[in-house]
C-alpha positions as CSV (number, residue, x, y, z in Angstrom):
1,M,-23.9,0.8,-2.7
2,T,-22.9,-0.5,0.7
3,A,-22.3,-4.1,1.2
4,P,-24.3,-5.8,3.9
5,T,-22.8,-6.8,7.1
6,S,-23.6,-9.9,9.1
7,T,-27.2,-9.8,10.1
8,N,-30.0,-12.0,11.2
9,V,-33.4,-10.4,11.7
10,A,-34.6,-13.1,14.1
11,K,-31.5,-12.4,16.2
12,G,-30.1,-15.8,15.8
13,D,-33.3,-17.5,16.9
14,A,-36.1,-17.9,14.4
15,R,-38.6,-18.7,17.1
16,V,-41.5,-16.3,17.6
17,D,-43.7,-16.7,20.6
18,V,-47.4,-16.0,19.7
19,Q,-50.1,-15.7,22.3
20,A,-52.9,-18.3,21.9
21,G,-55.1,-17.2,19.0
22,V,-58.6,-15.9,19.1
23,V,-61.2,-17.1,16.6
24,H,-64.3,-14.9,16.6
25,G,-67.0,-17.4,17.3
26,D,-69.5,-18.4,14.6
27,I,-69.0,-15.2,12.5
28,N,-70.0,-16.1,8.9
29,F,-68.0,-13.2,7.4
30,Y,-65.9,-15.6,5.3
31,R,-68.0,-18.7,5.4
32,L,-69.0,-19.4,1.8
33,P,-72.3,-21.4,1.7
34,P,-72.2,-24.8,0.1
35,N,-73.1,-24.8,-3.6
36,A,-72.7,-21.0,-3.6
37,S,-74.2,-19.1,-6.5
38,P,-72.0,-16.9,-8.7
39,E,-73.4,-13.9,-7.0
40,E,-72.4,-15.2,-3.6
41,Q,-69.0,-16.2,-4.8
42,F,-68.5,-12.6,-6.1
43,T,-69.7,-11.1,-2.8
44,F,-67.2,-13.2,-0.8
45,A,-64.5,-12.4,-3.3
46,L,-64.9,-8.7,-2.6
47,K,-64.5,-9.4,1.1
48,Y,-61.2,-11.2,0.5
49,L,-60.1,-8.5,-1.8
50,D,-60.7,-5.8,0.9
51,A,-58.8,-8.1,3.3
52,R,-55.8,-8.1,0.8
53,V,-56.2,-11.9,0.3
54,R,-55.7,-11.4,-3.4
55,D,-55.2,-15.0,-4.6
56,Q,-58.4,-16.2,-2.9
57,A,-60.3,-13.1,-4.3
58,R,-59.1,-13.9,-7.9
59,E,-60.1,-17.5,-7.5
60,L,-63.6,-16.7,-6.4
61,I,-64.1,-14.0,-9.1
62,E,-63.0,-16.5,-11.8
63,K,-65.5,-19.0,-10.5
64,A,-68.2,-16.4,-10.6
65,V,-67.3,-15.6,-14.2
66,A,-67.3,-19.2,-15.1
67,G,-70.7,-19.5,-13.6
68,G,-72.1,-16.9,-15.9
69,L,-71.8,-13.7,-13.8
70,V,-70.2,-11.3,-16.3
71,T,-71.1,-7.7,-15.6
72,A,-69.1,-4.5,-15.7
73,E,-68.8,-4.5,-11.9
74,V,-67.4,-8.1,-12.0
75,Q,-65.0,-7.2,-14.8
76,F,-63.9,-4.1,-12.8
77,Y,-62.9,-6.1,-9.8
78,R,-61.6,-9.0,-11.9
79,L,-59.0,-6.5,-13.2
80,I,-58.4,-5.0,-9.7
81,A,-57.8,-8.5,-8.2
82,L,-55.4,-9.4,-11.0
83,L,-53.4,-6.2,-10.9
84,S,-53.5,-5.3,-7.2
85,G,-50.2,-4.1,-5.8
86,R,-48.0,-4.8,-8.8
87,T,-46.7,-3.1,-12.0
88,L,-47.6,-4.6,-15.3
89,R,-44.1,-5.9,-15.8
90,Q,-44.3,-7.8,-12.5
91,L,-47.1,-10.0,-13.9
92,A,-46.1,-13.6,-14.6
93,P,-46.5,-14.8,-18.2
94,E,-49.7,-16.7,-17.4
95,E,-51.1,-13.6,-15.7
96,L,-50.4,-11.5,-18.7
97,D,-52.2,-14.1,-20.8
98,R,-55.2,-13.9,-18.5
99,L,-55.1,-10.1,-18.7
100,A,-55.1,-10.3,-22.5
101,V,-58.1,-12.8,-22.4
102,I,-60.0,-10.5,-20.0
103,C,-59.5,-7.4,-22.3
104,A,-60.3,-9.4,-25.4
105,S,-63.6,-10.6,-23.9
106,L,-64.8,-7.2,-23.0
107,P,-67.7,-5.8,-25.1
108,D,-67.7,-2.2,-26.5
109,L,-67.9,0.1,-23.5
110,D,-70.2,3.1,-23.2
111,D,-70.7,5.6,-20.4
112,R,-74.2,4.7,-19.4
113,N,-73.2,2.6,-16.4
114,E,-71.0,3.8,-13.4
115,W,-69.1,0.5,-13.5
116,V,-68.4,0.9,-17.2
117,V,-66.9,4.3,-16.4
118,G,-64.7,2.7,-13.7
119,L,-63.7,-0.1,-16.0
120,K,-62.7,2.3,-18.7
121,S,-60.5,4.1,-16.2
122,I,-58.6,0.9,-15.4
123,I,-58.3,0.0,-19.1
124,R,-56.9,3.4,-19.8
125,L,-54.1,2.6,-17.3
126,L,-53.2,-0.6,-19.2
127,A,-51.9,1.5,-22.2
128,P,-48.8,3.6,-21.9
129,V,-49.6,7.1,-20.5
130,R,-47.7,10.0,-21.9
131,P,-46.6,12.7,-19.4
132,A,-48.9,15.2,-21.1
133,E,-51.9,12.8,-20.4
134,T,-51.1,12.4,-16.7
135,E,-53.4,15.2,-15.5
136,I,-56.2,13.9,-17.7
137,V,-55.9,10.3,-16.3
138,I,-55.8,11.5,-12.7
139,K,-58.9,13.7,-13.2
140,E,-60.8,10.9,-14.8
141,I,-60.0,8.7,-11.8
142,D,-60.9,11.5,-9.3
143,S,-64.3,11.9,-11.0
144,L,-65.3,8.3,-10.2
145,D,-67.5,7.1,-7.5
146,Q,-65.7,7.1,-4.1
147,R,-65.6,3.2,-3.8
148,Q,-64.2,2.9,-7.3
149,R,-61.7,5.7,-6.8
150,D,-60.5,4.3,-3.5
151,D,-60.1,0.8,-5.0
152,I,-58.0,2.1,-7.9
153,Y,-55.8,4.2,-5.7
154,G,-55.7,1.5,-3.0
155,H,-54.7,-1.4,-5.4
156,L,-53.3,0.0,-8.6
157,E,-51.0,2.8,-7.3
158,A,-47.9,0.9,-8.7
159,L,-49.4,-0.1,-12.0
160,L,-47.8,2.5,-14.2
161,E,-44.4,4.1,-14.6
162,G,-43.2,7.7,-14.7
163,A,-45.0,10.8,-13.8
164,V,-48.4,9.2,-13.6
165,Q,-47.1,6.6,-11.2
166,D,-45.7,9.4,-8.9
167,E,-49.0,11.2,-8.9
168,M,-51.0,8.0,-8.3
169,W,-48.7,7.0,-5.5
170,R,-49.0,10.5,-3.9
171,K,-52.8,10.1,-3.9
172,S,-52.6,6.5,-2.7
173,V,-50.5,7.4,0.3
174,A,-52.8,10.3,1.2
175,L,-55.7,7.8,1.1
176,A,-53.8,5.3,3.1
177,D,-52.8,7.9,5.7
178,F,-56.5,8.7,6.2
179,Q,-57.7,5.1,6.2
180,R,-55.1,3.9,8.7
181,T,-56.7,6.0,11.5
182,A,-60.3,5.9,10.3
183,G,-63.1,4.3,12.2
184,E,-61.6,5.2,15.7
185,R,-58.8,2.7,15.2
186,F,-56.9,3.4,18.4
187,T,-60.0,2.9,20.6
188,R,-61.2,-0.2,18.8
189,V,-58.3,-2.2,17.5
190,W,-57.6,-4.0,20.8
191,K,-61.1,-5.4,20.7
192,F,-60.2,-7.5,17.6
193,F,-57.7,-9.5,19.7
194,H,-60.0,-9.8,22.7
195,P,-61.6,-13.3,23.0
196,V,-65.3,-13.8,23.2
197,P,-66.1,-13.4,26.9
198,A,-67.3,-16.5,28.7
199,K,-70.8,-16.3,30.1
200,P,-70.9,-15.7,33.9
201,R,-71.4,-18.6,36.3
202,T,-71.9,-18.8,40.0
203,L,-71.3,-21.8,42.2
204,P,-74.5,-23.7,42.9
205,V,-75.7,-23.5,46.5
206,R,-74.5,-26.5,48.5
207,P,-77.6,-28.4,49.6
208,A,-78.4,-28.7,53.2
209,V,-76.2,-31.4,54.7
210,I,-77.6,-32.6,58.0
211,A,-76.0,-35.6,59.7
212,F,-78.1,-38.6,60.5
213,R,-77.0,-38.3,64.1
214,D,-78.6,-34.8,64.3
215,W,-81.9,-36.1,62.8
216,L,-81.8,-39.0,65.3
217,C,-81.0,-36.9,68.3
218,A,-83.6,-34.3,67.4
219,G,-86.3,-36.8,66.6
220,V,-85.8,-39.3,69.4
221,G,-84.9,-36.5,71.9
222,T,-88.1,-34.6,71.1
223,A,-90.2,-37.7,71.4
224,V,-88.7,-38.7,74.7
225,F,-88.9,-35.2,76.0
226,T,-92.6,-35.0,75.0
227,L,-93.3,-38.3,76.8
228,A,-91.5,-37.2,79.9
229,T,-93.3,-33.8,79.8
230,V,-96.7,-35.5,79.6
231,Q,-95.9,-37.8,82.5
232,L,-94.7,-34.8,84.6
233,T,-97.9,-32.9,83.7
234,M,-100.0,-35.9,84.8
235,L,-98.1,-36.1,88.1
236,V,-98.6,-32.3,88.7
237,V,-102.3,-32.5,87.8
238,A,-102.7,-35.5,90.1
239,R,-101.7,-33.4,93.1
240,G,-104.5,-30.9,92.3
241,A,-102.3,-27.9,92.9
242,F,-102.4,-25.0,90.5
243,D,-98.9,-23.5,91.2
244,P,-96.8,-26.4,89.9
245,L,-98.9,-26.6,86.7
246,L,-98.3,-22.9,86.2
247,G,-94.6,-23.5,86.8
248,L,-94.5,-26.3,84.2
249,L,-96.2,-24.0,81.7
250,A,-93.6,-21.2,82.4
251,G,-90.8,-23.7,82.0
252,L,-92.0,-24.9,78.6
253,T,-92.5,-21.3,77.5
254,G,-89.0,-20.4,78.6
255,L,-87.6,-23.5,76.8
256,A,-89.3,-22.4,73.6
257,A,-87.9,-18.9,74.0
258,F,-84.5,-20.3,74.7
259,C,-84.6,-22.5,71.6
260,A,-85.7,-19.5,69.4
261,G,-83.1,-17.2,70.7
262,G,-80.4,-19.8,70.9
263,S,-80.9,-21.2,67.4
264,D,-80.6,-17.6,66.0
265,R,-77.5,-16.9,68.0
266,Y,-75.9,-20.2,67.1
267,Y,-76.6,-19.6,63.3
268,R,-75.2,-16.0,63.4
269,R,-72.0,-17.1,65.1
270,T,-71.6,-20.1,62.8
271,R,-72.1,-18.0,59.7
272,L,-69.8,-15.3,61.0
273,R,-67.0,-17.8,61.4
274,A,-67.5,-19.0,57.9
275,K,-67.4,-15.4,56.6
276,E,-64.3,-14.7,58.5
277,A,-62.6,-17.7,57.1
278,Q,-63.2,-16.3,53.6
279,I,-61.1,-13.2,54.3
280,R,-58.6,-14.8,56.6
281,A,-55.1,-14.9,55.1
282,P,-54.5,-18.3,53.7
283,R,-51.9,-20.7,54.9
284,Q,-48.9,-21.2,52.6
285,R,-49.7,-23.8,50.1
286,G,-47.5,-26.9,49.8
287,R,-47.0,-26.2,46.1
288,E,-48.2,-23.8,43.5
289,A,-50.4,-24.6,40.5
290,P,-48.4,-26.0,37.6
291,A,-46.9,-23.3,35.4
292,G,-48.8,-22.8,32.2
293,G,-51.9,-24.6,33.5
294,Y,-55.4,-23.1,33.7
295,A,-55.3,-22.6,37.5
296,R,-51.9,-20.8,37.3
297,K,-53.3,-18.5,34.6
298,V,-56.3,-17.7,36.9
299,D,-53.8,-17.0,39.7
300,R,-52.0,-14.5,37.5
301,L,-55.2,-12.7,36.6
302,F,-56.1,-12.2,40.2
303,E,-52.5,-11.1,41.0
304,R,-52.5,-8.7,38.1
305,Y,-55.8,-7.0,38.8
306,F,-55.5,-6.9,42.6
307,G,-52.1,-5.2,41.9
308,L,-53.8,-2.7,39.5
309,Y,-57.1,-1.9,41.3
310,V,-55.6,-0.5,44.5
311,P,-58.2,1.7,46.4
312,Q,-57.4,5.4,46.5
313,G,-55.3,6.5,49.4
314,T,-54.3,2.9,50.2
315,D,-50.8,1.5,50.3
316,R,-50.5,-1.3,47.7
317,T,-48.6,-3.7,50.0
318,Y,-51.2,-3.2,52.8
319,W,-54.0,-3.7,50.3
320,L,-52.6,-6.9,49.0
321,T,-51.9,-8.2,52.5
322,Q,-55.3,-7.5,53.8
323,T,-57.1,-8.9,50.8
324,A,-55.0,-12.1,50.5
325,G,-57.8,-14.3,51.9
326,I,-60.4,-12.7,49.7
327,R,-58.1,-13.1,46.7
328,R,-57.6,-16.8,47.4
329,H,-61.3,-17.4,48.0
330,L,-62.3,-15.7,44.7
331,R,-59.5,-17.4,42.8
332,D,-60.6,-20.8,44.0
333,E,-64.2,-20.1,43.1
334,V,-63.4,-18.9,39.6
335,A,-61.0,-21.8,39.0
336,E,-63.7,-24.2,40.1
337,L,-66.4,-22.6,38.0
338,Y,-64.6,-23.0,34.6
339,R,-62.1,-25.7,35.2
340,E,-64.1,-28.5,33.3
341,Q,-65.6,-26.2,30.6
342,G,-62.6,-26.0,28.3
343,I,-62.6,-22.2,28.6
344,K,-59.3,-20.4,28.4
345,A,-58.3,-18.0,31.2
346,D,-58.3,-14.9,29.1
347,R,-62.1,-15.4,28.4
348,I,-62.9,-14.9,32.1
349,A,-60.6,-11.9,32.6
350,W,-63.7,-9.7,32.5
351,L,-65.1,-11.6,35.5
352,V,-61.9,-11.3,37.4
353,R,-61.9,-7.6,36.8
354,H,-65.5,-7.4,38.0
355,L,-64.8,-9.3,41.2
356,V,-61.7,-7.3,42.0
357,S,-63.5,-4.0,41.2
358,D,-66.3,-5.1,43.6
359,V,-63.8,-5.8,46.4
360,R,-62.2,-2.4,45.8
361,G,-65.6,-0.7,45.9
362,Q,-66.5,-2.4,49.1
363,W,-63.1,-1.4,50.6
364,E,-63.6,2.2,49.6
365,R,-67.2,2.3,51.0
366,D,-66.0,0.5,54.1
367,T,-68.5,-2.3,53.6
368,L,-66.1,-5.2,53.1
369,T,-66.8,-6.5,56.6
370,A,-70.4,-5.2,56.8
371,Y,-71.5,-8.8,57.4
372,R,-70.1,-8.5,60.9
373,E,-72.7,-5.9,61.8
374,Q,-75.4,-7.9,59.9
375,L,-74.5,-11.1,61.8
376,S,-74.1,-9.5,65.2
377,V,-76.6,-10.9,67.8
378,P,-79.6,-8.4,68.1
379,A,-81.1,-7.4,71.4
380,R,-84.3,-9.4,70.7
381,T,-82.3,-12.6,70.3
382,R,-80.4,-11.9,73.5
383,I,-83.7,-11.3,75.4
384,L,-85.2,-14.5,74.0
385,H,-82.1,-16.5,74.8
386,I,-81.3,-15.2,78.3
387,G,-84.9,-14.5,79.3
388,G,-86.0,-18.0,78.1
389,L,-83.3,-19.6,80.2
390,A,-84.3,-17.5,83.2
391,L,-88.0,-18.4,82.8
392,L,-87.1,-22.1,82.4
393,A,-85.2,-22.0,85.7
394,V,-88.0,-20.2,87.5
395,G,-90.5,-22.8,86.2
396,N,-88.3,-25.6,87.4
397,L,-88.3,-24.1,90.9
398,W,-92.0,-24.7,91.0
399,V,-92.2,-28.0,89.2
400,V,-89.3,-30.0,90.7
401,P,-90.3,-29.8,94.4
402,A,-93.9,-30.6,93.5
403,V,-93.0,-33.6,91.5
404,M,-90.5,-34.9,94.0
405,A,-93.0,-34.5,96.8
406,G,-95.8,-36.2,95.0
407,A,-94.1,-39.0,93.0
408,G,-90.7,-39.5,94.6
409,L,-88.6,-41.9,92.6
410,S,-90.7,-42.0,89.4
411,G,-91.0,-38.2,89.3
412,A,-87.2,-37.9,89.6
413,G,-86.8,-40.4,86.8
414,W,-89.1,-38.5,84.5
415,L,-87.3,-35.2,85.3
416,V,-83.9,-36.7,84.6
417,L,-85.2,-38.2,81.3
418,A,-86.7,-34.9,80.3
419,V,-83.4,-33.1,80.8
420,A,-81.3,-35.9,79.2
421,S,-83.4,-35.9,76.1
422,A,-83.8,-32.1,75.8
423,V,-80.1,-31.2,75.8
424,P,-79.1,-33.3,72.7
425,A,-82.4,-32.5,71.0
426,V,-81.9,-28.7,71.4
427,R,-78.2,-28.9,70.2
428,S,-79.2,-31.0,67.1
429,S,-82.1,-28.7,66.3
430,F,-79.7,-25.7,66.4
431,R,-77.5,-27.4,63.8
432,I,-80.5,-28.4,61.7
433,V,-82.0,-24.9,61.7
434,A,-78.7,-23.3,61.0
435,E,-78.0,-25.5,58.0
436,R,-81.4,-24.7,56.6
437,R,-81.0,-21.0,57.1
438,R,-77.6,-21.2,55.5
439,V,-79.1,-22.6,52.3
440,V,-81.7,-19.8,52.2
441,D,-79.1,-17.1,52.8
442,D,-76.6,-18.7,50.4
443,Q,-79.3,-18.8,47.7
444,A,-80.0,-15.1,48.3
445,E,-76.3,-14.3,48.0
446,R,-76.0,-16.4,44.9
447,D,-78.9,-14.6,43.2
448,E,-77.3,-11.3,44.0
449,K,-74.0,-12.4,42.7
450,E,-75.5,-13.8,39.5
451,T,-77.5,-10.6,38.8
452,A,-74.3,-8.4,39.3
453,R,-72.2,-10.7,37.1
454,W,-74.7,-10.8,34.3
455,A,-74.9,-7.0,34.4
456,A,-71.1,-6.8,34.2
457,Y,-71.0,-9.3,31.4
458,H,-73.6,-7.3,29.4
459,R,-71.6,-4.1,30.0
460,W,-68.5,-5.8,28.7
461,C,-70.2,-7.3,25.7
462,Q,-71.6,-3.9,24.9
463,K,-68.1,-2.4,25.1
464,L,-66.9,-5.0,22.6
465,S,-69.8,-4.6,20.3
466,D,-68.0,-2.3,17.9
467,K,-65.1,-4.8,17.4
468,P,-63.4,-4.1,14.1
469,S,-64.2,-6.3,11.1
470,D,-61.4,-8.1,9.3
471,T,-61.6,-5.7,6.4
472,E,-61.1,-2.8,8.7
473,M,-58.0,-4.5,10.1
474,A,-56.8,-5.1,6.6
475,A,-57.3,-1.5,5.6
476,W,-55.5,-0.2,8.7
477,L,-52.6,-2.6,8.0
478,E,-52.4,-1.7,4.3
479,G,-52.4,1.9,5.3
480,D,-49.5,1.3,7.7
481,R,-47.6,-0.5,5.0
482,K,-48.0,2.1,2.4
483,V,-47.0,4.9,4.8
484,L,-43.9,2.8,5.7
485,V,-43.0,2.4,2.1
486,D,-43.4,6.1,1.5
487,Q,-41.2,6.9,4.5
488,A,-38.6,4.5,3.3
489,M,-38.6,6.1,-0.2
490,Q,-38.2,9.5,1.4
491,Q,-35.3,8.2,3.6
492,Y,-33.6,6.8,0.5
493,R,-34.6,9.9,-1.6
494,L,-36.4,7.9,-4.1
495,H,-39.4,8.7,-6.2
496,P,-42.0,6.0,-6.8
497,S,-41.1,5.9,-10.5
498,H,-37.5,5.0,-9.4
499,V,-38.7,1.9,-7.6
500,I,-39.1,-1.2,-9.9
501,A,-41.0,-3.1,-7.2
502,H,-41.5,-3.0,-3.5
503,A,-42.3,-6.0,-1.4
504,F,-42.9,-7.1,2.2
505,I,-42.1,-10.1,4.3
506,E,-44.7,-9.9,7.1
507,A,-44.4,-12.0,10.3
508,P,-45.8,-12.0,13.8
509,A,-43.5,-10.3,16.3
510,P,-42.5,-12.1,19.6
511,S,-45.2,-12.4,22.2
512,C,-47.9,-10.8,20.1
513,K,-51.6,-11.4,20.2
514,R,-53.4,-12.8,17.2
515,A,-56.9,-13.3,16.1
516,R,-58.9,-14.1,12.9
517,Y,-62.4,-14.7,11.6
518,P,-63.3,-18.3,10.6
519,Q,-61.9,-19.0,7.1
520,G,-59.9,-15.7,7.4
521,P,-56.2,-14.9,7.7
522,W,-54.4,-14.3,11.0
523,R,-54.0,-10.7,12.2
524,Y,-51.4,-9.7,14.8
525,S,-51.1,-7.0,17.4
526,R,-47.4,-6.6,16.6
527,Y,-45.6,-7.3,13.3
528,R,-42.1,-7.8,12.2
529,L,-41.7,-6.5,8.7
530,L,-38.9,-6.8,6.1
531,L,-39.4,-4.1,3.4
532,F,-37.6,-4.5,0.1
533,L,-37.3,-1.6,-2.5
534,L,-35.9,-2.7,-5.8
535,T,-34.3,0.0,-7.9
536,D,-32.0,0.0,-10.9
537,D,-29.1,0.4,-8.5
538,G,-30.0,-2.6,-6.3
539,V,-32.0,-3.4,-3.2
540,R,-32.9,-1.2,-0.3
541,Q,-34.0,-3.3,2.7
542,A,-35.4,-2.2,6.1
543,S,-36.3,-4.3,9.1
544,I,-39.3,-2.7,10.9
545,D,-41.2,-3.6,14.1
546,L,-44.8,-2.4,13.9
547,D,-47.0,-2.1,17.0
548,F,-50.3,-2.4,15.2
549,E,-52.4,-1.4,18.2
550,T,-50.7,2.0,18.3
551,A,-49.6,2.2,14.7
552,T,-46.0,2.9,15.9
553,P,-43.2,1.6,13.7
554,R,-39.6,1.2,14.8
555,T,-36.9,0.6,12.2
556,N,-34.3,-1.7,13.5
557,Q,-32.0,-2.0,10.5
558,R,-31.4,-0.6,7.0
559,L,-29.3,-2.4,4.3
560,N,-28.3,-1.6,0.8
561,Y,-26.9,-4.3,-1.5
562,R,-26.5,-5.1,-5.2
563,F,-28.7,-7.5,-7.1
564,D,-25.8,-9.9,-7.5
565,A,-25.2,-10.0,-3.8
566,V,-28.3,-12.2,-3.3
567,A,-27.2,-15.8,-3.2
568,A,-30.4,-17.6,-2.4
569,V,-34.0,-17.0,-1.3
570,R,-36.0,-19.9,0.2
571,I,-38.8,-20.9,2.5
572,D,-38.1,-23.7,5.0
573,G,-40.8,-25.8,6.6
574,I,-44.4,-26.7,6.1
575,A,-47.1,-24.0,6.1
576,T,-49.2,-25.9,8.7
577,Q,-46.3,-26.3,11.1
578,Q,-43.6,-23.7,10.8
579,Q,-42.2,-21.8,7.9
580,T,-39.1,-19.6,7.9
581,F,-38.1,-17.1,5.2
582,E,-34.4,-17.0,4.6
583,L,-32.4,-14.6,2.4
584,T,-28.8,-15.5,1.9
585,L,-26.2,-12.9,0.8
586,F,-22.8,-13.8,-0.6
587,N,-20.9,-11.8,2.0
588,G,-23.3,-12.0,5.0
589,N,-25.1,-14.4,7.3
590,P,-28.6,-15.5,6.4
591,I,-31.4,-13.1,7.1
592,S,-34.2,-15.2,8.5
593,I,-37.7,-14.6,9.9
594,L,-40.4,-16.9,11.0
595,V,-43.5,-16.3,8.8
596,S,-45.9,-18.9,10.1
597,A,-46.3,-21.0,13.3
598,P,-48.3,-24.2,13.9
599,D,-51.9,-23.7,14.9
600,N,-54.1,-26.7,15.8
601,E,-56.0,-25.4,18.8
602,S,-58.1,-22.7,17.1
603,L,-59.2,-24.6,14.1
604,Q,-63.0,-25.1,13.8
605,D,-64.7,-28.2,12.4
606,D,-65.0,-26.9,8.8
607,E,-61.6,-25.4,8.6
608,N,-58.6,-26.9,6.8
609,P,-55.2,-26.0,8.4
610,T,-53.5,-25.8,5.0
611,K,-56.1,-23.4,3.7
612,I,-55.9,-21.1,6.8
613,A,-52.1,-21.0,6.4
614,E,-52.3,-20.2,2.7
615,L,-54.8,-17.4,3.4
616,S,-52.6,-15.9,6.1
617,L,-49.5,-16.0,3.8
618,D,-51.6,-14.6,0.9
619,A,-52.7,-11.7,3.1
620,A,-49.0,-11.2,4.1
621,G,-48.0,-10.9,0.4
622,L,-45.5,-13.7,0.7
623,S,-46.0,-15.2,-2.7
624,H,-45.5,-11.9,-4.5
625,T,-42.4,-11.1,-2.5
626,L,-40.9,-14.6,-3.1
627,H,-41.6,-14.2,-6.8
628,V,-39.6,-10.9,-6.9
629,L,-36.7,-12.0,-4.7
630,E,-36.4,-15.4,-6.4
631,G,-36.1,-13.7,-9.7
632,V,-33.4,-11.4,-8.3
633,A,-31.5,-14.4,-6.8
634,A,-31.7,-16.3,-10.0
635,E,-30.8,-13.6,-12.6
636,G,-29.4,-10.7,-10.6
637,K,-29.8,-7.3,-12.3
638,E,-30.6,-9.0,-15.6
639,W,-33.9,-10.0,-14.0
640,V,-35.2,-6.5,-14.4
641,K,-34.2,-6.4,-18.1
642,H,-35.5,-9.8,-18.8
643,R,-38.8,-9.1,-17.0
644,R,-39.3,-6.0,-19.1
645,N,-38.4,-7.7,-22.4
646,R,-40.7,-10.7,-21.7
647,A,-43.6,-8.5,-20.8
648,D,-43.3,-5.8,-23.4
649,E,-44.5,-7.9,-26.4
650,R,-47.6,-9.0,-24.5
651,L,-48.3,-5.5,-23.2
652,T,-48.1,-4.1,-26.7
653,N,-50.8,-6.5,-27.8
654,I,-52.9,-5.7,-24.7
655,A,-52.5,-1.9,-25.5
656,K,-53.9,-2.5,-29.0
657,T,-56.9,-4.2,-27.5
658,T,-57.4,-1.5,-24.9
659,R,-57.2,1.3,-27.5
660,R,-60.0,-0.5,-29.5
661,L,-62.2,-0.5,-26.3
662,L,-61.6,3.1,-25.6
663,D,-62.1,4.4,-29.2
């Protein structure tokens, strides 16, 4: 044995940063209906058992049995839930009593039901298996239905001792190695930690805002101009000459053409300036958005994806410089869209990716500034604008002399009044027409954006549609754990039959992502594991960092120590706030690791924080590990002997019952 040196798994700081958790919407995977029937209780118990939440599974199965649901299938899983992951001698006295009660309550078994056959296979494992019987027992298990066979190898691999345990462990590890990569794990596992994407939104079109002054100028100016024009027409008609009347008609036609061309030209230039402002590099802000706030997180999303989605053949720095204005404009739009909705920034990451991809696509197609060509003044507008002005001037050359000659002072007054009213009326009408056209074009752009965003949203939802279930996550994690235990045994040159018990302390690694189903345990993208192998010679311990998304483990530390080197084992803190596991050795610093962190943000209305914490710790196997290590800390090596002595008498009585059932 090698004595441990000073060590602290949490590196002197038991704090673990965990990214904000994801709760998968209204999934009813673990939501037990009120007043659930025994059949429903049993169905949900199987889900928890598959998720390795063994205590909750046992509780629900016992409720189903108490409600009158007593079938061979129920009894099969009743035993699986009770014995899962432990040897018979690891069972507490009350659990051995429950095992005896279950066995005593079983009727005579026959082979007419597949669940009866499976139940008999489990019962056969409760009696001592002689080495000569190992092959027979294994063949009997292998002949079972696949679900039953996988459940026995998946949960009861450590149940027995000796050669049969070695063989069952070998098959269990082979099954785990297959299951840990099944179901396209590496292309799907990240989706479990991805939040439900927020539905797309687009800013509403700003209604037309027309100043009262423009309405007044346009209305009064048009009225006064009409009055002046009528008076001028009467003066021209009174002279009885045809040429001035023709000139007046030409002038009015030219004014109409000038207004049509001028209003179109004014609108195009106004809209072009607004478009250019959207891509113009922004001025330096006085201060950045508060760190950790929603707006700052949106900033980071745009910075990240503009940095990643660089067009082919484009220098990154040039790309970022040229798109700074667009980036700021889009960032402000997205921040405004979701600011008051209580939506976290990671739920709109898909939208940011879509927007940035769209900008990159326009850049690569050279259409990012296509609006410049679209808003350029066409020849028709120029002809109307300039030609109308020319025709107005020609008409005035006919009208003005005729009016001045025939009416003198009054004619001059009406001419001045016509000009004075027409100028502000035309200017105001340009602004009114431009504002109304803006609304129409903005609505068309909004409709186009909305269609594109909904299409991107549906594509992303489709990509996430095969998100793993919680039981798949549990199966992958259990496979990883068994493979890690097997690798540790090989490193220490141990056979499974040499290991009295193995146990894990499972905790989230720093800066990991986490997610869960409602009423389900937390799952993490990266784990920090403490593996304990108890043998007759002492404890083998390994500290392992597991990247769950890539199934890549990294062993940080290996320790060997005697049973009597363990001074104390304890859990500090409250489950709903923060709990730290601490193992103290007589000649070393405490080994500590954070096993739970506070979680108040993700709780749904019908969830109890204490219950969620208990489920997560149950799935992590903390109670089993504490039971083993606390026994070692209290009794040292004698714990093994005492545990065997305390269990042997009860197991002898159970063996007698099982032989009666099998005869």
